C-alpha positions as protocol buffer text, in pm:
chain_id: "A"
residue {
  index: 1
  type: MET
  ca { x: -2222 y: 7497 z: 2627 }
}
residue {
  index: 2
  type: SER
  ca { x: -1836 y: 7594 z: 2649 }
}
residue {
  index: 3
  type: THR
  ca { x: -1586 y: 7489 z: 2390 }
}
residue {
  index: 4
  type: LYS
  ca { x: -1380 y: 7285 z: 2650 }
}
residue {
  index: 5
  type: PHE
  ca { x: -1664 y: 7104 z: 2786 }
}
residue {
  index: 6
  type: VAL
  ca { x: -1742 y: 6996 z: 2432 }
}
residue {
  index: 7
  type: VAL
  ca { x: -1394 y: 6891 z: 2369 }
}
residue {
  index: 8
  type: LEU
  ca { x: -1393 y: 6698 z: 2688 }
}
residue {
  index: 9
  type: LEU
  ca { x: -1711 y: 6539 z: 2631 }
}
residue {
  index: 10
  type: ILE
  ca { x: -1627 y: 6398 z: 2282 }
}
residue {
  index: 11
  type: VAL
  ca { x: -1272 y: 6252 z: 2475 }
}
residue {
  index: 12
  type: LEU
  ca { x: -1479 y: 6054 z: 2741 }
}
residue {
  index: 13
  type: CYS
  ca { x: -1687 y: 5919 z: 2497 }
}
residue {
  index: 14
  type: PHE
  ca { x: -1395 y: 5770 z: 2306 }
}
residue {
  index: 15
  type: ALA
  ca { x: -1273 y: 5681 z: 2650 }
}
residue {
  index: 16
  type: ALA
  ca { x: -1588 y: 5471 z: 2669 }
}
residue {
  index: 17
  type: CYS
  ca { x: -1511 y: 5221 z: 2431 }
}
residue {
  index: 18
  type: THR
  ca { x: -1161 y: 5163 z: 2404 }
}
residue {
  index: 19
  type: ARG
  ca { x: -1111 y: 4909 z: 2671 }
}
residue {
  index: 20
  type: VAL
  ca { x: -1231 y: 4550 z: 2564 }
}
residue {
  index: 21
  type: GLY
  ca { x: -1290 y: 4312 z: 2883 }
}
residue {
  index: 22
  type: THR
  ca { x: -1465 y: 4227 z: 3073 }
}
residue {
  index: 23
  type: GLN
  ca { x: -4299 y: 4359 z: 3395 }
}
residue {
  index: 24
  type: THR
  ca { x: -4494 y: 4426 z: 3633 }
}
residue {
  index: 25
  type: ASN
  ca { x: -4888 y: 4454 z: 3539 }
}
residue {
  index: 26
  type: ASN
  ca { x: -4963 y: 4795 z: 3710 }
}
residue {
  index: 27
  type: PRO
  ca { x: -5075 y: 5064 z: 3457 }
}
residue {
  index: 28
  type: SER
  ca { x: -4877 y: 5375 z: 3436 }
}
residue {
  index: 29
  type: PRO
  ca { x: -4922 y: 5703 z: 3174 }
}
residue {
  index: 30
  type: ILE
  ca { x: -4663 y: 5511 z: 2961 }
}
residue {
  index: 31
  type: GLY
  ca { x: -4634 y: 5191 z: 3114 }
}
residue {
  index: 32
  type: PRO
  ca { x: -4594 y: 4843 z: 2997 }
}
residue {
  index: 33
  type: GLY
  ca { x: -4904 y: 4605 z: 2937 }
}
residue {
  index: 34
  type: PRO
  ca { x: -4938 y: 4240 z: 3035 }
}
residue {
  index: 35
  type: ALA
  ca { x: -4648 y: 4033 z: 3093 }
}
residue {
  index: 36
  type: PRO
  ca { x: -4474 y: 3964 z: 2734 }
}
residue {
  index: 37
  type: GLN
  ca { x: -4541 y: 3580 z: 2721 }
}
residue {
  index: 38
  type: THR
  ca { x: -4941 y: 3699 z: 2723 }
}
residue {
  index: 39
  type: ILE
  ca { x: -4912 y: 3953 z: 2458 }
}
residue {
  index: 40
  type: GLU
  ca { x: -5053 y: 3911 z: 2133 }
}
residue {
  index: 41
  type: LYS
  ca { x: -4893 y: 4123 z: 1864 }
}
residue {
  index: 42
  type: ILE
  ca { x: -5076 y: 4363 z: 1707 }
}
residue {
  index: 43
  type: THR
  ca { x: -5086 y: 4632 z: 1389 }
}
residue {
  index: 44
  type: ASN
  ca { x: -4954 y: 4969 z: 1507 }
}
residue {
  index: 45
  type: SER
  ca { x: -5160 y: 5246 z: 1380 }
}
residue {
  index: 46
  type: ALA
  ca { x: -4810 y: 5453 z: 1388 }
}
residue {
  index: 47
  type: LYS
  ca { x: -4465 y: 5387 z: 1288 }
}
residue {
  index: 48
  type: ILE
  ca { x: -4293 y: 5300 z: 1600 }
}
residue {
  index: 49
  type: VAL
  ca { x: -3909 y: 5316 z: 1693 }
}
residue {
  index: 50
  type: HIS
  ca { x: -3765 y: 5150 z: 2014 }
}
residue {
  index: 51
  type: VAL
  ca { x: -3441 y: 5264 z: 2159 }
}
residue {
  index: 52
  type: LEU
  ca { x: -3307 y: 5079 z: 2419 }
}
residue {
  index: 53
  type: VAL
  ca { x: -3005 y: 5252 z: 2583 }
}
residue {
  index: 54
  type: VAL
  ca { x: -2783 y: 5106 z: 2780 }
}
residue {
  index: 55
  type: LEU
  ca { x: -2669 y: 5373 z: 3057 }
}
residue {
  index: 56
  type: CYS
  ca { x: -2283 y: 5426 z: 3070 }
}
residue {
  index: 57
  type: ASP
  ca { x: -2170 y: 5262 z: 3391 }
}
residue {
  index: 58
  type: ASN
  ca { x: -1814 y: 5281 z: 3533 }
}
residue {
  index: 59
  type: GLU
  ca { x: -1836 y: 4955 z: 3789 }
}
residue {
  index: 60
  type: ASN
  ca { x: -2028 y: 4728 z: 3554 }
}
residue {
  index: 61
  type: GLN
  ca { x: -1902 y: 4808 z: 3239 }
}
residue {
  index: 62
  type: GLY
  ca { x: -1596 y: 4726 z: 3030 }
}
residue {
  index: 63
  type: ILE
  ca { x: -1496 y: 5063 z: 2980 }
}
residue {
  index: 64
  type: VAL
  ca { x: -1220 y: 5330 z: 3043 }
}
residue {
  index: 65
  type: PRO
  ca { x: -1403 y: 5553 z: 3389 }
}
residue {
  index: 66
  type: VAL
  ca { x: -1576 y: 5859 z: 3267 }
}
residue {
  index: 67
  type: PRO
  ca { x: -1656 y: 6136 z: 3547 }
}
residue {
  index: 68
  type: ALA
  ca { x: -1864 y: 5991 z: 3826 }
}
residue {
  index: 69
  type: HIS
  ca { x: -2178 y: 6200 z: 3726 }
}
residue {
  index: 70
  type: LEU
  ca { x: -2160 y: 6060 z: 3343 }
}
residue {
  index: 71
  type: GLY
  ca { x: -2093 y: 5686 z: 3432 }
}
residue {
  index: 72
  type: ASN
  ca { x: -2297 y: 5629 z: 3710 }
}
residue {
  index: 73
  type: GLY
  ca { x: -2531 y: 5376 z: 3554 }
}
residue {
  index: 74
  type: GLU
  ca { x: -2800 y: 5419 z: 3842 }
}
residue {
  index: 75
  type: ASP
  ca { x: -2878 y: 5769 z: 3762 }
}
residue {
  index: 76
  type: PRO
  ca { x: -3015 y: 5864 z: 3400 }
}
residue {
  index: 77
  type: ASN
  ca { x: -3048 y: 6226 z: 3485 }
}
residue {
  index: 78
  type: LYS
  ca { x: -2691 y: 6294 z: 3431 }
}
residue {
  index: 79
  type: ASN
  ca { x: -2581 y: 5950 z: 3232 }
}
residue {
  index: 80
  type: LEU
  ca { x: -2331 y: 6002 z: 2937 }
}
residue {
  index: 81
  type: TYR
  ca { x: -2579 y: 5822 z: 2718 }
}
residue {
  index: 82
  type: TRP
  ca { x: -2950 y: 5917 z: 2826 }
}
residue {
  index: 83
  type: GLY
  ca { x: -2933 y: 6311 z: 3051 }
}
residue {
  index: 84
  type: ALA
  ca { x: -2612 y: 6435 z: 2939 }
}
residue {
  index: 85
  type: ALA
  ca { x: -2632 y: 6716 z: 2654 }
}
residue {
  index: 86
  type: TYR
  ca { x: -2610 y: 6442 z: 2389 }
}
residue {
  index: 87
  type: GLY
  ca { x: -2785 y: 6204 z: 2523 }
}
residue {
  index: 88
  type: VAL
  ca { x: -3124 y: 6011 z: 2402 }
}
residue {
  index: 89
  type: LYS
  ca { x: -3365 y: 6195 z: 2623 }
}
residue {
  index: 90
  type: THR
  ca { x: -3234 y: 6536 z: 2620 }
}
residue {
  index: 91
  type: TYR
  ca { x: -3099 y: 6592 z: 2243 }
}
residue {
  index: 92
  type: PHE
  ca { x: -3423 y: 6469 z: 2131 }
}
residue {
  index: 93
  type: GLY
  ca { x: -3659 y: 6681 z: 2422 }
}
residue {
  index: 94
  type: LYS
  ca { x: -3444 y: 7001 z: 2258 }
}
residue {
  index: 95
  type: SER
  ca { x: -3547 y: 6876 z: 1875 }
}
residue {
  index: 96
  type: ARG
  ca { x: -3793 y: 7079 z: 1718 }
}
residue {
  index: 97
  type: ASN
  ca { x: -3902 y: 6793 z: 1522 }
}
residue {
  index: 98
  type: TRP
  ca { x: -4008 y: 6579 z: 1820 }
}
residue {
  index: 99
  type: GLU
  ca { x: -4222 y: 6652 z: 2092 }
}
residue {
  index: 100
  type: LYS
  ca { x: -4185 y: 6447 z: 2414 }
}
residue {
  index: 101
  type: LEU
  ca { x: -4540 y: 6347 z: 2539 }
}
residue {
  index: 102
  type: ALA
  ca { x: -4452 y: 6199 z: 2847 }
}
residue {
  index: 103
  type: THR
  ca { x: -4166 y: 6032 z: 3085 }
}
residue {
  index: 104
  type: ALA
  ca { x: -4221 y: 5729 z: 3374 }
}
residue {
  index: 105
  type: ALA
  ca { x: -3979 y: 5627 z: 3651 }
}
residue {
  index: 106
  type: ALA
  ca { x: -3929 y: 5238 z: 3619 }
}
residue {
  index: 107
  type: PRO
  ca { x: -4189 y: 5157 z: 3365 }
}
residue {
  index: 108
  type: LYS
  ca { x: -4029 y: 4781 z: 3407 }
}
residue {
  index: 109
  type: GLU
  ca { x: -3736 y: 4576 z: 3513 }
}
residue {
  index: 110
  type: ASN
  ca { x: -3406 y: 4636 z: 3460 }
}
residue {
  index: 111
  type: VAL
  ca { x: -3550 y: 4978 z: 3305 }
}
residue {
  index: 112
  type: LEU
  ca { x: -3507 y: 5333 z: 3560 }
}
residue {
  index: 113
  type: GLU
  ca { x: -3677 y: 5535 z: 3292 }
}
residue {
  index: 114
  type: ARG
  ca { x: -3863 y: 5555 z: 2957 }
}
residue {
  index: 115
  type: VAL
  ca { x: -3975 y: 5850 z: 2761 }
}
residue {
  index: 116
  type: VAL
  ca { x: -4214 y: 5887 z: 2457 }
}
residue {
  index: 117
  type: PHE
  ca { x: -4153 y: 6140 z: 2206 }
}
residue {
  index: 118
  type: LYS
  ca { x: -4390 y: 6203 z: 1905 }
}
residue {
  index: 119
  type: HIS
  ca { x: -4272 y: 6331 z: 1547 }
}
residue {
  index: 120
  type: LYS
  ca { x: -4434 y: 6667 z: 1509 }
}
residue {
  index: 121
  type: THR
  ca { x: -4518 y: 6623 z: 1137 }
}
residue {
  index: 122
  type: THR
  ca { x: -4561 y: 6292 z: 1094 }
}
residue {
  index: 123
  type: ASN
  ca { x: -4734 y: 5992 z: 1256 }
}
residue {
  index: 124
  type: VAL
  ca { x: -4402 y: 5831 z: 1468 }
}
residue {
  index: 125
  type: TYR
  ca { x: -4383 y: 5756 z: 1795 }
}
residue {
  index: 126
  type: LEU
  ca { x: -4032 y: 5672 z: 1952 }
}
residue {
  index: 127
  type: VAL
  ca { x: -4003 y: 5503 z: 2307 }
}
residue {
  index: 128
  type: ALA
  ca { x: -3689 y: 5536 z: 2450 }
}
residue {
  index: 129
  type: ASP
  ca { x: -3568 y: 5316 z: 2786 }
}
residue {
  index: 130
  type: ALA
  ca { x: -3290 y: 5370 z: 2955 }
}
residue {
  index: 131
  type: TYR
  ca { x: -3148 y: 5052 z: 3083 }
}
residue {
  index: 132
  type: ARG
  ca { x: -2977 y: 5015 z: 3444 }
}
residue {
  index: 133
  type: GLY
  ca { x: -2570 y: 5000 z: 3356 }
}
residue {
  index: 134
  type: SER
  ca { x: -2521 y: 4703 z: 3519 }
}
residue {
  index: 135
  type: LYS
  ca { x: -2805 y: 4484 z: 3329 }
}
residue {
  index: 136
  type: MET
  ca { x: -2572 y: 4488 z: 2986 }
}
residue {
  index: 137
  type: LYS
  ca { x: -2652 y: 4161 z: 2908 }
}
residue {
  index: 138
  type: GLU
  ca { x: -3032 y: 4181 z: 2971 }
}
residue {
  index: 139
  type: THR
  ca { x: -3075 y: 4513 z: 2722 }
}
residue {
  index: 140
  type: ILE
  ca { x: -2888 y: 4292 z: 2458 }
}
residue {
  index: 141
  type: ASP
  ca { x: -3102 y: 4015 z: 2503 }
}
residue {
  index: 142
  type: ASP
  ca { x: -3396 y: 4258 z: 2474 }
}
residue {
  index: 143
  type: PHE
  ca { x: -3282 y: 4393 z: 2161 }
}
residue {
  index: 144
  type: PHE
  ca { x: -3223 y: 4073 z: 1993 }
}
residue {
  index: 145
  type: ALA
  ca { x: -3578 y: 3949 z: 2123 }
}
residue {
  index: 146
  type: ALA
  ca { x: -3661 y: 4260 z: 1973 }
}
residue {
  index: 147
  type: VAL
  ca { x: -3536 y: 4239 z: 1620 }
}
residue {
  index: 148
  type: SER
  ca { x: -3613 y: 3858 z: 1632 }
}
residue {
  index: 149
  type: GLY
  ca { x: -3998 y: 3917 z: 1686 }
}
residue {
  index: 150
  type: ALA
  ca { x: -3981 y: 3692 z: 2020 }
}
residue {
  index: 151
  type: LYS
  ca { x: -4067 y: 3948 z: 2262 }
}
residue {
  index: 152
  type: LEU
  ca { x: -4383 y: 4240 z: 2248 }
}
residue {
  index: 153
  type: GLU
  ca { x: -4447 y: 4464 z: 2519 }
}
residue {
  index: 154
  type: ASN
  ca { x: -4769 y: 4708 z: 2521 }
}
residue {
  index: 155
  type: VAL
  ca { x: -4732 y: 5054 z: 2597 }
}
residue {
  index: 156
  type: ALA
  ca { x: -5017 y: 5293 z: 2710 }
}
residue {
  index: 157
  type: VAL
  ca { x: -4965 y: 5654 z: 2549 }
}
residue {
  index: 158
  type: GLY
  ca { x: -5258 y: 5878 z: 2679 }
}
residue {
  index: 159
  type: GLU
  ca { x: -5599 y: 5692 z: 2572 }
}
residue {
  index: 160
  type: GLN
  ca { x: -5442 y: 5475 z: 2294 }
}
residue {
  index: 161
  type: ASN
  ca { x: -5195 y: 5177 z: 2298 }
}
residue {
  index: 162
  type: ILE
  ca { x: -4875 y: 5112 z: 2089 }
}
residue {
  index: 163
  type: GLN
  ca { x: -4647 y: 4762 z: 2065 }
}
residue {
  index: 164
  type: VAL
  ca { x: -4302 y: 4814 z: 2104 }
}
residue {
  index: 165
  type: LEU
  ca { x: -4034 y: 4551 z: 2081 }
}
residue {
  index: 166
  type: GLY
  ca { x: -4071 y: 4316 z: 1804 }
}
residue {
  index: 167
  type: SER
  ca { x: -4354 y: 4498 z: 1653 }
}
residue {
  index: 168
  type: ALA
  ca { x: -4122 y: 4832 z: 1653 }
}
residue {
  index: 169
  type: ASP
  ca { x: -4037 y: 4927 z: 1273 }
}
residue {
  index: 170
  type: VAL
  ca { x: -3686 y: 5038 z: 1366 }
}
residue {
  index: 171
  type: VAL
  ca { x: -3534 y: 4893 z: 1688 }
}
residue {
  index: 172
  type: ALA
  ca { x: -3199 y: 5064 z: 1775 }
}
residue {
  index: 173
  type: PHE
  ca { x: -2915 y: 4949 z: 2084 }
}
residue {
  index: 174
  type: VAL
  ca { x: -2718 y: 5242 z: 2187 }
}
residue {
  index: 175
  type: GLY
  ca { x: -2425 y: 5250 z: 2440 }
}
residue {
  index: 176
  type: HIS
  ca { x: -2120 y: 5083 z: 2523 }
}
residue {
  index: 177
  type: ASN
  ca { x: -2080 y: 4746 z: 2323 }
}
residue {
  index: 178
  type: GLY
  ca { x: -2094 y: 4474 z: 2582 }
}
residue {
  index: 179
  type: LEU
  ca { x: -2036 y: 4189 z: 2333 }
}
residue {
  index: 180
  type: MET
  ca { x: -1681 y: 4344 z: 2326 }
}
residue {
  index: 181
  type: ASP
  ca { x: -1684 y: 4194 z: 2686 }
}
residue {
  index: 182
  type: PHE
  ca { x: -1898 y: 3870 z: 2714 }
}
residue {
  index: 183
  type: GLU
  ca { x: -2074 y: 3622 z: 2433 }
}
residue {
  index: 184
  type: LEU
  ca { x: -2433 y: 3595 z: 2431 }
}
residue {
  index: 185
  type: GLU
  ca { x: -2620 y: 3328 z: 2625 }
}
residue {
  index: 186
  type: ARG
  ca { x: -2930 y: 3286 z: 2505 }
}
residue {
  index: 187
  type: GLU
  ca { x: -3022 y: 3126 z: 2195 }
}
residue {
  index: 188
  type: ILE
  ca { x: -3174 y: 3387 z: 1891 }
}
residue {
  index: 189
  type: VAL
  ca { x: -3505 y: 3235 z: 1733 }
}
residue {
  index: 190
  type: LYS
  ca { x: -3641 y: 3419 z: 1451 }
}
residue {
  index: 191
  type: LYS
  ca { x: -4045 y: 3447 z: 1562 }
}
residue {
  index: 192
  type: ASP
  ca { x: -4185 y: 3586 z: 1237 }
}
residue {
  index: 193
  type: GLU
  ca { x: -4077 y: 3761 z: 887 }
}
residue {
  index: 194
  type: ALA
  ca { x: -4166 y: 4092 z: 985 }
}
residue {
  index: 195
  type: LYS
  ca { x: -3960 y: 4371 z: 831 }
}
residue {
  index: 196
  type: ARG
  ca { x: -3756 y: 4554 z: 1065 }
}
residue {
  index: 197
  type: GLU
  ca { x: -3490 y: 4797 z: 1069 }
}
residue {
  index: 198
  type: ALA
  ca { x: -3203 y: 4781 z: 1327 }
}
residue {
  index: 199
  type: ILE
  ca { x: -2939 y: 5070 z: 1446 }
}
residue {
  index: 200
  type: ILE
  ca { x: -2678 y: 5008 z: 1677 }
}
residue {
  index: 201
  type: LEU
  ca { x: -2474 y: 5272 z: 1800 }
}
residue {
  index: 202
  type: ALA
  ca { x: -2172 y: 5119 z: 1995 }
}
residue {
  index: 203
  type: CYS
  ca { x: -1826 y: 5054 z: 1961 }
}
residue {
  index: 204
  type: ALA
  ca { x: -1745 y: 4812 z: 1612 }
}
residue {
  index: 205
  type: SER
  ca { x: -2099 y: 4705 z: 1624 }
}
residue {
  index: 206
  type: ARG
  ca { x: -2109 y: 4562 z: 1274 }
}
residue {
  index: 207
  type: ARG
  ca { x: -1790 y: 4327 z: 1374 }
}
residue {
  index: 208
  type: TYR
  ca { x: -1984 y: 4205 z: 1694 }
}
residue {
  index: 209
  type: PHE
  ca { x: -2331 y: 4208 z: 1620 }
}
residue {
  index: 210
  type: ALA
  ca { x: -2314 y: 4074 z: 1264 }
}
residue {
  index: 211
  type: GLY
  ca { x: -2359 y: 3701 z: 1318 }
}
residue {
  index: 212
  type: HIS
  ca { x: -2615 y: 3712 z: 1541 }
}
residue {
  index: 213
  type: LEU
  ca { x: -2858 y: 3987 z: 1386 }
}
residue {
  index: 214
  type: LYS
  ca { x: -2841 y: 3730 z: 1067 }
}
residue {
  index: 215
  type: LYS
  ca { x: -3046 y: 3529 z: 1257 }
}
residue {
  index: 216
  type: THR
  ca { x: -3345 y: 3733 z: 1308 }
}
residue {
  index: 217
  type: SER
  ca { x: -3585 y: 3909 z: 1059 }
}
residue {
  index: 218
  type: ALA
  ca { x: -3434 y: 4257 z: 1080 }
}
residue {
  index: 219
  type: ARG
  ca { x: -3168 y: 4445 z: 850 }
}
residue {
  index: 220
  type: PRO
  ca { x: -2897 y: 4690 z: 970 }
}
residue {
  index: 221
  type: LEU
  ca { x: -2997 y: 5036 z: 866 }
}
residue {
  index: 222
  type: LEU
  ca { x: -2693 y: 5164 z: 1054 }
}
residue {
  index: 223
  type: TRP
  ca { x: -2383 y: 5064 z: 1244 }
}
residue {
  index: 224
  type: THR
  ca { x: -2053 y: 5122 z: 1289 }
}
residue {
  index: 225
  type: THR
  ca { x: -1693 y: 4993 z: 1222 }
}
residue {
  index: 226
  type: ASN
  ca { x: -1464 y: 5108 z: 1474 }
}
residue {
  index: 227
  type: LEU
  ca { x: -1478 y: 5279 z: 1822 }
}
residue {
  index: 228
  type: MET
  ca { x: -1721 y: 5578 z: 1808 }
}
residue {
  index: 229
  type: ALA
  ca { x: -1911 y: 5818 z: 2053 }
}
residue {
  index: 230
  type: PRO
  ca { x: -2291 y: 5651 z: 2042 }
}
residue {
  index: 231
  type: GLU
  ca { x: -2445 y: 6033 z: 2070 }
}
residue {
  index: 232
  type: ALA
  ca { x: -2792 y: 6112 z: 2007 }
}
residue {
  index: 233
  type: TYR
  ca { x: -2757 y: 6350 z: 1718 }
}
residue {
  index: 234
  type: ILE
  ca { x: -2703 y: 6029 z: 1508 }
}
residue {
  index: 235
  type: LEU
  ca { x: -2989 y: 5843 z: 1591 }
}
residue {
  index: 236
  type: HIS
  ca { x: -3203 y: 6171 z: 1555 }
}
residue {
  index: 237
  type: ASP
  ca { x: -3061 y: 6262 z: 1189 }
}
residue {
  index: 238
  type: ALA
  ca { x: -3073 y: 5894 z: 1078 }
}
residue {
  index: 239
  type: LEU
  ca { x: -3451 y: 5905 z: 1176 }
}
residue {
  index: 240
  type: ASP
  ca { x: -3492 y: 6236 z: 983 }
}
residue {
  index: 241
  type: GLY
  ca { x: -3396 y: 6052 z: 707 }
}
residue {
  index: 242
  type: TRP
  ca { x: -3600 y: 5728 z: 772 }
}
residue {
  index: 243
  type: ILE
  ca { x: -3922 y: 5934 z: 826 }
}
residue {
  index: 244
  type: ALA
  ca { x: -3835 y: 6122 z: 509 }
}
residue {
  index: 245
  type: GLY
  ca { x: -3854 y: 5760 z: 297 }
}
residue {
  index: 246
  type: GLU
  ca { x: -3509 y: 5808 z: 169 }
}
residue {
  index: 247
  type: THR
  ca { x: -3267 y: 5539 z: 58 }
}
residue {
  index: 248
  type: ASP
  ca { x: -3011 y: 5367 z: 297 }
}
residue {
  index: 249
  type: SER
  ca { x: -2722 y: 5547 z: 136 }
}
residue {
  index: 250
  type: GLN
  ca { x: -2942 y: 5901 z: 193 }
}
residue {
  index: 251
  type: ILE
  ca { x: -2968 y: 5814 z: 547 }
}
residue {
  index: 252
  type: GLN
  ca { x: -2628 y: 5704 z: 611 }
}
residue {
  index: 253
  type: LEU
  ca { x: -2468 y: 6010 z: 499 }
}
residue {
  index: 254
  type: ARG
  ca { x: -2712 y: 6189 z: 701 }
}
residue {
  index: 255
  type: ALA
  ca { x: -2566 y: 5976 z: 1022 }
}
residue {
  index: 256
  type: ALA
  ca { x: -2221 y: 6018 z: 899 }
}
residue {
  index: 257
  type: ALA
  ca { x: -2279 y: 6430 z: 824 }
}
residue {
  index: 258
  type: ALA
  ca { x: -2400 y: 6471 z: 1192 }
}
residue {
  index: 259
  type: TYR
  ca { x: -2134 y: 6268 z: 1359 }
}
residue {
  index: 260
  type: ALA
  ca { x: -1843 y: 6480 z: 1127 }
}
residue {
  index: 261
  type: LYS
  ca { x: -2005 y: 6806 z: 1249 }
}
residue {
  index: 262
  type: PHE
  ca { x: -2011 y: 6740 z: 1615 }
}
residue {
  index: 263
  type: GLN
  ca { x: -1696 y: 6544 z: 1644 }
}
residue {
  index: 264
  type: ARG
  ca { x: -1493 y: 6781 z: 1380 }
}
residue {
  index: 265
  type: ILE
  ca { x: -1398 y: 6521 z: 1165 }
}
residue {
  index: 266
  type: SER
  ca { x: -1462 y: 6468 z: 746 }
}
residue {
  index: 267
  type: VAL
  ca { x: -1781 y: 6363 z: 668 }
}
residue {
  index: 268
  type: LYS
  ca { x: -1586 y: 6067 z: 445 }
}
residue {
  index: 269
  type: SER
  ca { x: -1404 y: 5928 z: 760 }
}
residue {
  index: 270
  type: ALA
  ca { x: -1741 y: 5958 z: 943 }
}
residue {
  index: 271
  type: GLY
  ca { x: -1873 y: 5770 z: 647 }
}
residue {
  index: 272
  type: LYS
  ca { x: -1595 y: 5513 z: 687 }
}
residue {
  index: 273
  type: LEU
  ca { x: -1731 y: 5450 z: 1057 }
}
residue {
  index: 274
  type: LEU
  ca { x: -2083 y: 5479 z: 998 }
}
residue {
  index: 275
  type: VAL
  ca { x: -2230 y: 5196 z: 765 }
}
residue {
  index: 276
  type: THR
  ca { x: -2539 y: 5081 z: 638 }
}
residue {
  index: 277
  type: GLY
  ca { x: -2657 y: 4720 z: 524 }
}
residue {
  index: 278
  type: TRP
  ca { x: -2422 y: 4420 z: 544 }
}
């Protein structure tokens, strides 16, 4: 990858945050189980990370437009937050720490693609969903339904089922901060006291998500204080620390170090941007 392309990508990622405005029952290799209201909560035999990525979308999100191929919210393959070099699917797909098990197109309503990874040395699964860029409200609704335990989904992975959303140990949101553009329409109702970790990689996510997150049973493992590029190396390195059983501060430092490296800023500055806890 050329230096000019890397610089351009970084500029575009920052630009995407700077304008504030505006289930099927058919089984598939990694498809959903029954409709959420019929699902009983199970105890997963593995640790589960569920990542909700809302695709970058020039037309439907309050962002400074990026090049069309990066900002098409209907095309995950080239999207800035999914198929581009630092998108979740591509970055984790090239990681030495994760093995891609399966990919499915349109596994459920509002999701264009799902990919499942397994950590190579521990019993941890990562399920990442690419939501249509036009479905920001639905993505955020699903995020809060997950961290409050209000919504469950079974995912078939080979011969076994794992449960995501409200049964995930870590629930992550990645993309533009839609709460800069609209207010939540649904009331958040906490369904249980299960311990969950939340990672919210979007511009100024602590400011916009905190009041809502406090109504759930989750606590913020990692979120942000200002404009930023929600790229996958942050999530990747933070999860490395989480899997290793590190403290919140150690995980935060890993994330900050990754951001500093790729954005070419100081770790101190990155540490003020990426924070942990309330």
